[in-house]
Backbone as a printed PyTorch tensor [residue, N CA C, xyz], in Angstrom:
tensor([[[  0.8400,  -1.1920,   0.0200],
         [ -0.0510,  -0.0530,  -0.0260],
         [  0.8960,   1.2680,   0.0400]],

        [[  0.5880,   2.1290,  -0.8680],
         [  1.4420,   3.3200,  -0.9800],
         [  0.9110,   4.4290,  -0.0080]],

        [[  1.8390,   5.0550,   0.6370],
         [  1.4620,   6.1960,   1.6170],
         [  1.4740,   7.4530,   0.8060]],

        [[  0.4610,   8.2500,   1.0350],
         [  0.3650,   9.6000,   0.3760],
         [  0.8850,  10.5670,   1.4000]],

        [[  1.5150,  11.5820,   0.7420],
         [  2.1710,  12.5930,   1.5880],
         [  1.1630,  13.5810,   2.3140]],

        [[  0.1640,  13.9850,   1.6680],
         [ -0.8080,  14.8490,   2.2750],
         [ -2.1140,  14.1890,   2.5040]],

        [[ -2.1080,  13.1330,   3.3730],
         [ -3.3350,  12.3380,   3.6640],
         [ -4.3040,  13.1200,   4.5200]],

        [[ -3.8520,  14.0290,   5.3360],
         [ -4.7970,  14.7750,   6.2130],
         [ -5.6510,  15.6200,   5.4390]],

        [[ -5.1030,  16.3530,   4.3850],
         [ -5.9130,  17.2370,   3.5580],
         [ -7.0340,  16.4870,   2.9030]],

        [[ -6.7150,  15.2660,   2.4730],
         [ -7.8380,  14.4370,   1.8570],
         [ -8.8120,  13.8880,   2.8530]],

        [[ -8.3570,  13.6520,   4.1000],
         [ -9.1870,  13.0250,   5.1590],
         [-10.1970,  14.0370,   5.6370]],

        [[ -9.8240,  15.2770,   5.7030],
         [-10.6160,  16.3620,   6.2580],
         [-11.4820,  16.9720,   5.1360]],

        [[-12.4920,  16.3420,   4.7000],
         [-13.2570,  16.9300,   3.5810],
         [-14.3640,  17.7880,   4.1330]],

        [[-15.0370,  17.3620,   5.2330],
         [-16.1490,  18.0680,   5.8430],
         [-15.7860,  18.3980,   7.2300]],

        [[-15.1890,  19.6610,   7.4050],
         [-14.7980,  20.0920,   8.7040],
         [-16.0400,  20.2620,   9.6420]],

        [[-16.0470,  19.8070,  10.8790],
         [-17.1070,  19.8830,  11.7110],
         [-18.2790,  18.8980,  11.5130]],

        [[-18.0090,  17.8840,  10.6890],
         [-19.0670,  16.9090,  10.4050],
         [-19.3720,  16.0580,  11.6390]],

        [[-18.3850,  15.6580,  12.3070],
         [-18.7100,  14.7940,  13.4900],
         [-19.4030,  15.5300,  14.5260]],

        [[-19.1280,  16.8110,  14.7840],
         [-19.8520,  17.5890,  15.7310],
         [-21.2640,  17.6850,  15.3460]],

        [[-21.5330,  18.0490,  14.0740],
         [-22.9300,  18.0720,  13.5630],
         [-23.6720,  16.7600,  13.7690]],

        [[-22.9050,  15.6800,  13.4800],
         [-23.5390,  14.4150,  13.5840],
         [-23.8790,  14.0420,  15.0650]],

        [[-23.0610,  14.4340,  16.0250],
         [-23.3560,  14.2310,  17.4040],
         [-24.3030,  15.2420,  17.9690]],

        [[-24.5480,  16.3330,  17.3150],
         [-25.4240,  17.3320,  17.8550],
         [-24.7090,  18.2590,  18.7920]],

        [[-23.4360,  18.3660,  18.6370],
         [-22.6030,  19.3030,  19.4990],
         [-22.2670,  20.4740,  18.6200]],

        [[-22.2650,  21.7600,  19.1750],
         [-21.9690,  22.9010,  18.3670],
         [-20.5450,  22.8060,  17.8900]],

        [[-20.2890,  23.1660,  16.6460],
         [-19.0330,  23.0790,  16.0200],
         [-17.9330,  23.8340,  16.7420]],

        [[-18.2720,  24.8610,  17.3780],
         [-17.2100,  25.6970,  18.1100],
         [-16.7590,  24.9860,  19.4170]],

        [[-17.6390,  24.0740,  19.9520],
         [-17.2990,  23.4490,  21.2470],
         [-16.4240,  22.2040,  20.9590]],

        [[-15.5770,  21.8800,  21.9120],
         [-14.8050,  20.6240,  21.7440],
         [-15.6000,  19.4390,  22.0980]],

        [[-15.3570,  18.3140,  21.2560],
         [-16.0500,  17.0120,  21.6010],
         [-15.2320,  16.4330,  22.7380]],

        [[-15.9550,  15.9470,  23.8290],
         [-15.2820,  15.3760,  24.8540],
         [-14.4650,  14.0700,  24.4590]],

        [[-13.2940,  13.9590,  25.0520],
         [-12.3470,  12.8430,  24.7440],
         [-13.1320,  11.5610,  25.1660]],

        [[-13.7090,  11.6040,  26.2870],
         [-14.4010,  10.3350,  26.7870],
         [-15.4210,   9.9030,  25.7290]],

        [[-16.1410,  10.8160,  25.1260],
         [-17.1490,  10.4800,  24.2100],
         [-16.5740,   9.9250,  22.8850]],

        [[-15.4120,  10.4420,  22.3990],
         [-14.8330,   9.8660,  21.1970],
         [-14.2900,   8.5340,  21.5000]],

        [[-13.7340,   8.1960,  22.6270],
         [-13.2510,   6.8280,  23.0390],
         [-14.4320,   5.9140,  23.1760]],

        [[-15.6050,   6.3880,  23.7090],
         [-16.7480,   5.5870,  23.8440],
         [-17.3210,   5.1260,  22.4720]],

        [[-17.2550,   6.1680,  21.4470],
         [-17.7960,   5.8180,  20.1420],
         [-16.9050,   4.7440,  19.4920]],

        [[-15.5440,   4.8800,  19.6200],
         [-14.6420,   4.0090,  19.0020],
         [-14.8310,   2.5420,  19.5260]],

        [[-15.0180,   2.4910,  20.8840],
         [-15.2300,   1.1460,  21.4800],
         [-16.5240,   0.4150,  21.0460]],

        [[-17.5760,   1.2310,  20.8530],
         [-18.8460,   0.5730,  20.4380],
         [-18.8230,  -0.0070,  19.0410]],

        [[-19.6730,  -0.8910,  18.8500],
         [-19.8610,  -1.5370,  17.4800],
         [-20.8320,  -0.7260,  16.7480]],

        [[-20.8300,  -0.8550,  15.4350],
         [-21.7910,  -0.2160,  14.5150],
         [-23.2640,  -0.6830,  14.9280]],

        [[-24.0920,   0.1920,  15.1660],
         [-25.5520,  -0.1230,  15.4340],
         [-25.8590,   0.0640,  16.9270]],

        [[-24.8000,   0.0600,  17.7410],
         [-25.0300,   0.1920,  19.2360],
         [-25.3050,   1.6880,  19.5100]],

        [[-25.8820,   1.9670,  20.6590],
         [-26.2290,   3.3440,  20.9770],
         [-25.1880,   3.9250,  21.9680]],

        [[-25.0080,   5.2650,  21.8000],
         [-24.1320,   5.9390,  22.6760],
         [-24.7680,   7.2600,  23.0930]],

        [[-24.5360,   7.5280,  24.3930],
         [-25.2020,   8.7790,  24.9500],
         [-24.2660,   9.9930,  24.5880]],

        [[-24.9130,  11.0370,  24.0330],
         [-24.1230,  12.2470,  23.6760],
         [-24.8100,  13.4090,  24.4400]],

        [[-24.1890,  14.5470,  24.5120],
         [-24.7990,  15.6790,  25.1490],
         [-26.1810,  16.1050,  24.5170]],

        [[-26.2680,  15.7860,  23.3270],
         [-27.5750,  16.1210,  22.5860],
         [-28.6070,  14.9800,  22.6440]],

        [[-28.2940,  13.8620,  23.3120],
         [-29.1730,  12.7230,  23.4260],
         [-28.5150,  11.4660,  23.0010]],

        [[-29.3770,  10.4300,  22.8880],
         [-28.7480,   9.1930,  22.4510],
         [-28.6880,   9.0660,  20.9800]],

        [[-27.5400,   8.5910,  20.4660],
         [-27.3760,   8.4640,  19.0000],
         [-26.9480,   7.0400,  18.8020]],

        [[-27.2300,   6.4980,  17.5760],
         [-26.8290,   5.2310,  17.1060],
         [-25.4430,   5.3270,  16.3640]],

        [[-24.4980,   4.5180,  16.7840],
         [-23.1750,   4.6570,  16.1650],
         [-23.2330,   4.0380,  14.6770]],

        [[-22.7730,   4.8570,  13.7680],
         [-22.6860,   4.3710,  12.3790],
         [-21.2270,   4.1680,  12.0090]],

        [[-20.9880,   3.4470,  10.9310],
         [-19.5800,   3.2740,  10.4420],
         [-18.8690,   4.6000,  10.2220]],

        [[-19.5540,   5.5190,   9.5750],
         [-18.9940,   6.8620,   9.2540],
         [-18.6550,   7.5830,  10.5760]],

        [[-19.5450,   7.5080,  11.5600],
         [-19.3480,   8.2250,  12.8110],
         [-18.1120,   7.6000,  13.5360]],

        [[-17.9750,   6.2930,  13.4330],
         [-16.8620,   5.6280,  14.1540],
         [-15.5400,   6.0890,  13.4800]],

        [[-15.5730,   6.0530,  12.0680],
         [-14.3600,   6.3490,  11.3500],
         [-13.9420,   7.8830,  11.6540]],

        [[-14.9220,   8.7680,  11.7820],
         [-14.6580,  10.1800,  11.9960],
         [-14.0980,  10.3370,  13.4310]],

        [[-14.6000,   9.5320,  14.4200],
         [-14.0840,   9.5800,  15.8260],
         [-12.6620,   9.0750,  15.8200]],

        [[-12.3070,   8.0700,  15.1360],
         [-10.9930,   7.5270,  15.0410],
         [-10.0140,   8.6470,  14.4680]],

        [[-10.4760,   9.2710,  13.4080],
         [ -9.7290,  10.2670,  12.8080],
         [ -9.5050,  11.4770,  13.7640]],

        [[-10.5290,  11.8460,  14.5890],
         [-10.4310,  12.9510,  15.5270],
         [ -9.3180,  12.6150,  16.5640]],

        [[ -9.2810,  11.3060,  17.0060],
         [ -8.4000,  10.9720,  18.0120],
         [ -6.9000,  11.0180,  17.3790]],

        [[ -6.8390,  10.4710,  16.2000],
         [ -5.5420,  10.5160,  15.5110],
         [ -4.9540,  11.8710,  15.2950]],

        [[ -5.7980,  12.8340,  14.8640],
         [ -5.4000,  14.2390,  14.6940],
         [ -4.9800,  14.8060,  16.0390]],

        [[ -5.7550,  14.4900,  17.0380],
         [ -5.3950,  15.0230,  18.4300],
         [ -3.9790,  14.5530,  18.8200]],

        [[ -3.7120,  13.2920,  18.6090],
         [ -2.4200,  12.7340,  18.9050],
         [ -1.3020,  13.4860,  18.1900]],

        [[ -1.5220,  13.6150,  16.9020],
         [ -0.5150,  14.3150,  16.0250],
         [ -0.2720,  15.7950,  16.5560]],

        [[ -1.3570,  16.4670,  16.8970],
         [ -1.2260,  17.8600,  17.3190],
         [ -0.4620,  17.8960,  18.7120]],

        [[ -0.7090,  16.9140,  19.5630],
         [ -0.1020,  16.9130,  20.8060],
         [  1.4840,  16.6310,  20.5990]],

        [[  1.7800,  15.7750,  19.7310],
         [  3.2040,  15.4620,  19.4410],
         [  3.9700,  16.6590,  18.9300]],

        [[  3.2510,  17.3740,  17.9880],
         [  3.8980,  18.5730,  17.3950],
         [  4.1430,  19.5790,  18.5250]],

        [[  3.1830,  19.7190,  19.3870],
         [  3.2580,  20.7030,  20.4400],
         [  4.4740,  20.3980,  21.3380]],

        [[  4.6830,  19.0530,  21.6710],
         [  5.7490,  18.6270,  22.5800],
         [  7.1190,  18.8600,  21.9010]],

        [[  7.1530,  18.8060,  20.6190],
         [  8.4620,  19.0070,  19.9140],
         [  9.1070,  20.3820,  20.0010]],

        [[  8.1810,  21.3710,  20.1880],
         [  8.5940,  22.7270,  20.1930],
         [  9.2670,  23.1220,  21.4410]]])
C-alpha cells in the first residue's frame, strides 16, 4: 500500500461533520471520553451524547478515530517545540 504525503488534507473533507452528527456545536470541543466511547462501540449500538442518544454508524466511528488520531498528532507537534 502506497502512503500519500498529504493524507490529512484528503481526510478532512467536511470540517465539523462529527460535531454536527453528534449534535454538538461546531465551536465546542467534543469530549475525549465520548470519542473513546464511540470507537469502542460496535456499529449499530447506541451511545449517549450531550444532545441525546445516538446510534453509532460506520462513518461516525471512522470520524471519531480520525479525531483521536489528529489530536495525537497535534499533541506530538506541540511537545516537539
